[in-house]
C-alpha positions as CSV (number, residue, x, y, z in Angstrom):
1,M,-81.6,-42.8,10.9
2,K,-79.2,-40.8,8.8
3,S,-79.1,-41.7,5.7
4,K,-75.8,-43.1,4.1
5,R,-74.1,-40.7,1.4
6,K,-73.9,-41.7,-1.5
7,R,-70.2,-42.9,-3.0
8,Y,-69.7,-42.2,-7.2
9,M,-66.3,-43.2,-6.8
10,R,-65.0,-46.9,-6.9
11,E,-64.5,-47.8,-3.4
12,A,-60.9,-48.6,-4.0
13,I,-60.3,-44.7,-5.2
14,H,-62.6,-43.5,-1.9
15,N,-60.4,-45.6,0.1
16,L,-57.1,-44.2,-1.3
17,E,-54.9,-42.4,1.3
18,A,-54.2,-39.1,0.5
19,S,-50.0,-38.3,0.1
20,K,-48.8,-37.5,3.7
21,I,-46.0,-35.7,1.5
22,R,-48.8,-33.3,0.0
23,E,-49.8,-33.1,3.1
24,V,-47.2,-31.4,5.0
25,A,-45.9,-29.6,1.4
26,N,-49.4,-27.8,1.4
27,A,-48.4,-26.5,5.0
28,G,-45.5,-24.9,4.1
29,L,-46.1,-24.1,-0.2
30,G,-45.6,-19.8,-0.1
31,R,-43.5,-19.5,3.0
32,S,-40.7,-18.2,1.7
33,D,-38.7,-18.8,4.9
34,V,-39.2,-22.5,4.3
35,L,-36.4,-24.7,3.3
36,A,-38.0,-27.1,1.1
37,F,-36.5,-30.5,1.1
38,W,-39.8,-32.7,0.6
39,F,-39.9,-33.8,-2.8
40,G,-37.8,-35.8,-4.5
41,E,-36.4,-33.6,-7.1
42,S,-33.5,-31.2,-7.6
43,D,-33.9,-27.6,-7.3
44,E,-31.8,-27.0,-10.5
45,V,-33.1,-26.6,-13.5
46,T,-33.0,-28.9,-16.8
47,P,-29.8,-28.4,-18.9
48,D,-30.3,-25.4,-21.7
49,V,-29.1,-28.3,-24.3
50,I,-32.1,-30.0,-23.4
51,R,-35.0,-27.1,-23.3
52,Q,-33.6,-25.9,-26.5
53,A,-34.3,-29.1,-28.2
54,A,-37.9,-28.7,-27.2
55,I,-37.9,-24.8,-28.1
56,E,-36.7,-25.8,-31.5
57,S,-39.3,-28.9,-31.9
58,L,-42.1,-26.2,-30.7
59,Q,-40.8,-23.5,-33.2
60,R,-40.8,-26.1,-36.1
61,G,-44.4,-26.5,-35.2
62,E,-44.3,-30.2,-33.4
63,T,-47.8,-30.1,-31.6
64,F,-49.4,-33.0,-33.0
65,Y,-50.0,-37.0,-32.0
66,A,-46.9,-39.0,-32.1
67,H,-46.8,-42.9,-32.4
68,N,-48.3,-44.5,-29.2
69,L,-44.8,-46.2,-28.1
70,G,-42.8,-42.9,-29.0
71,L,-40.9,-41.2,-32.1
72,P,-38.9,-43.9,-33.6
73,E,-35.6,-41.7,-33.1
74,L,-36.2,-41.9,-29.1
75,R,-37.2,-45.2,-28.8
76,E,-33.4,-46.1,-30.6
77,A,-31.8,-43.5,-28.3
78,V,-33.1,-45.2,-25.5
79,A,-32.3,-48.6,-26.3
80,A,-28.4,-47.5,-27.5
81,Y,-28.5,-45.7,-24.0
82,M,-29.8,-48.8,-22.1
83,S,-27.5,-51.4,-24.0
84,G,-24.4,-49.1,-23.3
85,L,-25.5,-49.9,-19.7
86,H,-26.7,-53.8,-19.4
87,P,-26.4,-56.4,-22.1
88,K,-27.7,-55.4,-25.2
89,I,-31.6,-54.1,-25.5
90,D,-33.0,-54.2,-28.4
91,V,-35.6,-51.1,-29.6
92,S,-38.6,-53.6,-30.3
93,R,-38.8,-53.8,-26.5
94,I,-38.9,-49.9,-25.7
95,A,-42.0,-48.1,-25.3
96,I,-42.0,-44.2,-24.6
97,T,-44.3,-42.9,-21.7
98,S,-45.5,-39.8,-20.2
99,G,-43.6,-40.1,-17.3
100,G,-42.2,-42.9,-14.7
101,V,-45.5,-42.7,-12.6
102,S,-47.4,-43.6,-16.3
103,A,-44.8,-46.4,-16.6
104,L,-45.7,-48.0,-13.8
105,M,-49.3,-47.5,-14.2
106,L,-49.3,-49.0,-17.5
107,A,-47.3,-51.7,-16.1
108,V,-49.7,-52.4,-13.4
109,Q,-52.8,-52.1,-15.8
110,A,-51.0,-54.8,-18.1
111,L,-50.2,-57.2,-15.4
112,V,-53.1,-57.3,-12.7
113,D,-56.5,-58.1,-12.7
114,A,-58.7,-57.4,-9.6
115,G,-58.2,-59.8,-6.9
116,D,-54.7,-60.4,-7.7
117,E,-52.1,-60.6,-5.0
118,V,-49.5,-58.4,-5.7
119,V,-46.4,-58.5,-3.4
120,A,-44.3,-54.8,-2.8
121,V,-41.0,-54.4,-0.7
122,T,-41.5,-51.2,1.5
123,P,-40.9,-48.7,2.2
124,V,-41.6,-47.3,-1.1
125,W,-42.8,-44.3,-2.7
126,P,-46.6,-44.6,-2.0
127,N,-47.4,-44.5,-5.4
128,L,-46.0,-48.0,-6.0
129,T,-48.6,-49.7,-3.1
130,A,-51.4,-47.3,-4.4
131,Q,-51.2,-48.4,-8.0
132,P,-52.5,-52.0,-7.8
133,A,-54.7,-51.1,-5.3
134,I,-56.6,-48.9,-7.9
135,L,-56.9,-52.0,-9.8
136,G,-58.5,-53.7,-7.2
137,A,-55.4,-56.1,-6.0
138,N,-54.5,-57.4,-2.8
139,V,-51.3,-56.2,-1.9
140,R,-49.3,-57.5,0.7
141,C,-46.1,-55.8,2.0
142,V,-42.4,-57.4,2.5
143,S,-41.1,-54.8,4.9
144,L,-37.1,-54.2,4.4
145,V,-35.2,-53.8,8.4
146,P,-33.3,-51.2,9.3
147,R,-29.8,-51.9,10.8
148,D,-28.0,-48.8,11.9
149,G,-29.8,-46.5,9.6
150,Q,-29.0,-48.9,6.6
151,W,-32.3,-50.8,5.5
152,T,-31.3,-54.2,4.2
153,L,-33.8,-57.1,2.7
154,D,-34.5,-60.4,4.0
155,I,-34.2,-62.7,0.8
156,D,-35.6,-65.6,2.7
157,A,-38.8,-63.7,3.7
158,L,-39.3,-62.5,0.1
159,R,-39.6,-65.9,-1.0
160,T,-42.1,-66.5,1.3
161,A,-44.0,-64.2,0.7
162,V,-43.8,-64.9,-3.2
163,T,-45.6,-67.8,-4.1
164,S,-47.6,-69.6,-6.9
165,K,-50.3,-66.9,-6.4
166,T,-48.6,-64.2,-6.6
167,K,-49.2,-62.2,-9.7
168,L,-46.5,-59.6,-9.3
169,L,-43.7,-58.6,-7.2
170,I,-43.0,-54.8,-7.3
171,V,-39.3,-53.9,-6.3
172,N,-38.0,-50.7,-6.3
173,A,-34.2,-50.3,-6.0
174,P,-32.5,-47.8,-5.7
175,N,-35.0,-47.2,-3.2
176,N,-37.2,-44.1,-2.2
177,P,-36.9,-43.5,0.4
178,T,-34.4,-45.8,1.9
179,G,-31.4,-45.6,-0.5
180,W,-31.4,-49.4,-0.1
181,T,-30.1,-51.1,-3.1
182,L,-30.0,-54.6,-4.4
183,T,-26.6,-56.5,-5.0
184,G,-26.7,-58.7,-8.6
185,D,-27.0,-62.0,-6.5
186,E,-30.2,-60.7,-4.4
187,Q,-31.1,-59.7,-8.2
188,R,-30.8,-63.3,-9.3
189,A,-32.1,-65.2,-6.2
190,I,-35.2,-63.2,-6.9
191,L,-35.7,-63.6,-10.6
192,D,-35.1,-67.6,-10.0
193,H,-37.7,-67.8,-7.2
194,C,-40.0,-66.1,-9.6
195,R,-39.2,-68.3,-12.7
196,K,-40.3,-70.8,-10.1
197,T,-43.4,-69.5,-9.2
198,G,-44.5,-67.8,-12.3
199,T,-44.6,-64.1,-10.5
200,W,-43.8,-60.9,-12.6
201,I,-41.6,-58.9,-11.6
202,L,-42.1,-54.7,-12.0
203,A,-38.9,-53.4,-11.5
204,D,-38.7,-49.5,-10.7
205,E,-35.0,-48.7,-11.7
206,V,-35.4,-44.6,-12.1
207,Y,-32.7,-44.1,-9.7
208,E,-30.2,-46.5,-11.0
209,R,-28.0,-43.8,-12.4
210,L,-28.0,-42.3,-9.2
211,Y,-25.7,-44.9,-7.7
212,Y,-22.3,-44.2,-5.3
213,E,-20.5,-47.3,-5.2
214,A,-18.3,-48.9,-7.5
215,S,-19.8,-50.0,-10.4
216,P,-18.0,-51.2,-14.0
217,N,-21.5,-50.1,-15.5
218,R,-21.8,-46.5,-14.0
219,C,-25.1,-47.4,-12.8
220,A,-26.6,-49.7,-9.7
221,P,-27.3,-53.0,-10.8
222,S,-30.3,-54.3,-12.9
223,F,-32.5,-57.4,-13.6
224,L,-31.7,-56.9,-17.0
225,D,-28.3,-57.5,-16.0
226,V,-29.6,-61.4,-15.5
227,A,-32.5,-61.8,-16.9
228,T,-33.4,-62.8,-20.4
229,P,-35.7,-60.8,-22.7
230,D,-38.8,-63.5,-22.4
231,D,-38.6,-63.5,-18.5
232,R,-41.6,-61.9,-17.0
233,L,-39.7,-58.7,-16.2
234,V,-40.7,-55.0,-16.5
235,V,-38.2,-52.5,-16.2
236,A,-40.0,-48.8,-15.4
237,H,-37.2,-45.8,-16.2
238,S,-37.7,-42.0,-16.3
239,F,-35.6,-38.7,-17.8
240,S,-36.7,-37.1,-14.2
241,K,-33.7,-37.9,-12.0
242,S,-30.9,-38.5,-14.1
243,F,-31.3,-35.7,-16.6
244,L,-33.0,-33.0,-14.1
245,M,-36.3,-33.4,-16.0
246,T,-39.1,-34.0,-13.2
247,G,-41.3,-31.7,-14.7
248,W,-41.4,-32.9,-18.3
249,R,-43.1,-36.2,-17.6
250,L,-41.4,-38.4,-20.1
251,G,-40.4,-42.1,-19.1
252,W,-40.1,-45.7,-20.8
253,L,-40.7,-49.1,-20.4
254,V,-38.4,-52.1,-21.1
255,L,-40.7,-55.4,-21.9
256,P,-40.3,-58.3,-23.4
257,P,-41.5,-59.1,-26.6
258,S,-44.9,-60.5,-25.5
259,L,-46.3,-57.3,-23.9
260,M,-45.8,-54.7,-26.6
261,E,-48.7,-54.8,-29.2
262,G,-51.0,-54.6,-25.8
263,M,-48.7,-51.7,-24.1
264,G,-49.6,-49.6,-27.5
265,K,-53.4,-50.3,-26.8
266,L,-52.6,-49.3,-23.7
267,I,-50.8,-46.5,-24.1
268,E,-53.5,-45.1,-26.7
269,F,-56.2,-45.6,-23.9
270,N,-54.3,-43.7,-21.2
271,T,-52.5,-40.7,-22.9
272,S,-52.2,-41.7,-26.6
273,C,-48.8,-40.7,-26.8
274,A,-45.9,-38.4,-25.4
275,S,-45.8,-34.9,-26.5
276,V,-43.1,-34.6,-29.4
277,F,-41.4,-31.5,-28.1
278,T,-41.1,-33.8,-25.0
279,Q,-39.9,-36.6,-27.1
280,R,-37.1,-34.2,-28.8
281,A,-35.9,-33.0,-25.3
282,G,-35.5,-36.4,-24.3
283,I,-33.3,-37.1,-28.0
284,A,-30.9,-34.2,-26.7
285,A,-31.2,-35.6,-23.3
286,L,-29.5,-39.2,-24.4
287,A,-27.1,-37.3,-27.0
288,H,-25.6,-35.4,-24.4
289,T,-25.9,-37.8,-21.5
290,E,-22.0,-38.0,-20.7
291,D,-21.8,-34.1,-20.1
292,I,-24.9,-34.1,-17.7
293,T,-25.5,-37.6,-15.7
294,P,-22.2,-37.9,-14.7
295,R,-21.8,-34.4,-13.2
296,I,-25.2,-34.6,-11.3
297,V,-24.0,-38.0,-9.9
298,A,-21.0,-36.6,-9.2
299,H,-22.8,-33.3,-7.2
300,L,-25.2,-35.5,-5.6
301,K,-23.0,-37.3,-4.1
302,S,-21.1,-34.3,-2.7
303,C,-24.3,-33.4,-1.3
304,R,-25.1,-36.9,0.4
305,D,-21.5,-36.6,1.9
306,T,-22.1,-33.2,3.4
307,L,-25.4,-33.9,4.8
308,V,-25.3,-37.2,6.3
309,P,-22.2,-36.7,8.8
310,L,-24.1,-33.8,9.9
311,L,-27.3,-35.5,10.2
312,A,-25.1,-38.2,12.1
313,E,-23.4,-36.2,14.7
314,I,-26.9,-35.2,16.4
315,P,-27.6,-37.1,19.3
316,G,-30.7,-39.1,19.2
317,I,-30.4,-39.7,15.0
318,Q,-30.2,-43.1,13.4
319,V,-28.9,-42.5,9.9
320,A,-26.2,-44.4,7.1
321,P,-25.3,-43.1,3.6
322,S,-27.7,-43.9,1.1
323,R,-25.8,-46.1,-2.0
324,G,-28.0,-45.1,-4.3
325,G,-30.9,-42.3,-5.1
326,M,-31.5,-38.6,-3.7
327,Y,-32.5,-39.0,0.4
328,A,-31.3,-39.4,3.3
329,F,-33.5,-41.7,5.2
330,F,-33.0,-41.0,9.3
331,K,-34.5,-42.1,12.6
332,L,-35.6,-39.4,15.0
333,D,-35.6,-41.2,18.1
334,G,-38.3,-40.1,20.7
335,F,-40.4,-38.5,18.1
336,D,-43.0,-41.2,17.2
337,D,-45.6,-39.5,14.8
338,S,-43.4,-38.5,11.6
339,L,-46.4,-36.8,10.1
340,V,-46.8,-34.4,13.1
341,V,-43.1,-34.2,13.6
342,A,-42.6,-33.3,9.7
343,K,-45.5,-30.4,10.3
344,R,-43.9,-29.2,13.1
345,L,-40.5,-28.8,11.5
346,V,-41.9,-26.6,8.5
347,A,-44.5,-24.3,11.2
348,E,-41.8,-24.2,14.2
349,A,-38.4,-24.7,12.1
350,G,-39.0,-23.6,8.3
351,L,-37.8,-27.3,7.6
352,G,-39.7,-29.2,4.9
353,L,-39.3,-32.8,5.2
354,A,-41.1,-36.0,4.0
355,P,-42.9,-38.2,6.6
356,G,-41.4,-41.6,6.8
357,N,-45.0,-43.0,7.4
358,A,-46.2,-41.8,4.0
359,F,-43.6,-44.3,2.5
360,A,-44.8,-47.6,4.8
361,P,-46.2,-48.0,8.2
362,E,-42.7,-49.6,9.5
363,A,-41.3,-46.3,8.5
364,Q,-42.7,-44.2,11.3
365,G,-40.8,-42.2,13.1
366,W,-38.5,-42.1,10.2
367,L,-37.9,-38.9,7.8
368,R,-36.9,-38.3,4.4
369,W,-34.3,-35.3,3.1
370,C,-34.0,-34.7,-0.1
371,F,-30.4,-33.7,-0.5
372,A,-30.5,-32.9,-4.5
373,S,-29.7,-29.1,-3.9
374,K,-28.0,-26.8,-6.1
375,D,-26.5,-25.0,-2.9
376,K,-24.9,-27.1,-0.4
377,Q,-25.2,-24.2,2.2
378,R,-29.0,-25.3,2.1
379,L,-28.5,-28.3,3.3
380,I,-25.7,-27.1,6.3
381,E,-28.3,-24.4,7.2
382,G,-31.1,-27.2,7.6
383,V,-29.3,-28.6,9.5
384,N,-28.9,-26.1,11.6
385,R,-32.5,-25.5,11.5
386,L,-33.2,-29.2,12.7
387,K,-30.7,-28.7,15.6
388,R,-31.9,-25.3,17.1
389,W,-35.3,-27.1,16.9
390,L,-34.3,-30.3,18.9
391,A,-32.7,-27.8,21.3
392,A,-36.0,-26.4,22.0
393,Q,-37.7,-29.7,22.6
């Protein structure tokens, strides 16, 4: 009789599914002939003015601990930045974090106990459903519905799913991977319903500036536009996308005042604080946002408008222009296993894409293409490789 192997990690950790995106990327890492579009980041380096601020900070010897909630100067800068996009956000509601991933995990740690019910809108970046599962929560999903390549939310289905038993609702919009974006009316309807059920909302709005529709606020609609400071709402942000700072690991949370003291404790027990030189880089990024972010958004829109029409011309592909984010999410008819297809594309076509089923079972058969490319010719060449591969099938 075989003895059971002893497990030293918690069952919730043991049961976590490894990243399918990483699985595909690992199959192609080190190959110079692969055009990599699998990760959610631009291939353009961080602007020099941001890098220089970090260098100068290091040269001044700023290598010590900072306040748990962040440098006062950075918190002030974030509050001013957010108040320029949304109704006034007081600095007392801002917590600086070591990246957007940490911001999201801290929010879940603050709100979720083992056994709590959490509802997430999917498909979504897998960390958002894994984080509450790590804490022992019961995660239920409400799926977006694809129509002609564009994903939409059934508000009535969401209302039905979120009840008085639901501790937390997790919403990522603009959405990774689909590009789906909430309207202000939809946000208002969701917030009103969650007020009735007593449900917290965790809004991952890291892509809010990467928005391609007409907007008076120069960003996607936000729950902050319709909520009060005391609503059960936590909004997570990051410097990664809008400032080309993915590797810096710097983000922030907008919190109700009631959570601020506890959040300082949580940051202490997770990372203590974000590094000072990284925070100095964040201050520089916000000081130069009008020189940096609009250019990034305009370039990404041009990348989207280069890639999506080329994909749409290929027989058997369903795709629509994303309203926000940095991804083309498309269905490849006749190829049911996204992970298998993504691995084959790496091996046989030198094309690196993320498999749709990394984001939810309902996205099986879909692929995510990050179009944040400094050189748009790479996108064109990627489409040509996809065409040649399909023709050989």
